[in-house]
C-alpha angles and dihedrals in degrees: 000000000000116000117243088238089063090064096053089226123194107215125203137158104295098354145069124197131196141151116273091224092055093046092050092047093051089050091049094047092053096048105046114158109207127206108205115213097185121168108159147011091316087064090058090052089049089052088054089059088060092055126094095265094063102015110195089195086083085074096049092260103115092117113079113202117209092180116081091213091062099043133083101181120058111200112195110193119175144005117340116201120212089247089056094049096085090051091051090049091050091051089051092049092051092057116098122238130292096052135155134198128217117193109205121198138357095285096057092040101045111352091269116219091340103093093164138127093256102050123082108237095223130342090239086081088069108026135014115264124211102189132016122206111201126212143085092261105350119225118249088252089060091049090050089051089053091050090049088053089053089051090051090051091049092051092051100039117111113237091235097049092098090059095049123115090240092058093046089050090051091053092046089055087059091044091244118143109232094197095072 
């Protein structure tokens, strides 16, 4: 759950005041529904974060969503081939706003050790990425750190950022229609 300090609450006798944007962002940050897009060994490490030793449910993420329309965090873990890139982009486009992307591991972030014609050299060539988790494969603690960075972004993001000209320009660079 979000801490009361996260809301910047003004307490008084018989009332509490806060900003709607801050209350919504704390609620969003503590109820993220991830969609795992795991293709390699990084996917196994991500699965370990769901186990009892690391327990992602502490962060309100116990519900995996395997439908893009019901997810708000896309976690790409592993090698993405160039043939798979259009599928990944379609999954991203099907997600409702607001949505965030976590790139887990060297392969998803930069192609890793696979500098070949068939491997995408970073998913940021196809979709925008919010947080990168380094490693080959990264430890579950690193993945949790990446998720905590996503939570921090969600808590601090203005509600209208997704409608800004900067965001629309970013999506147009990826040839993604922001009006859908």
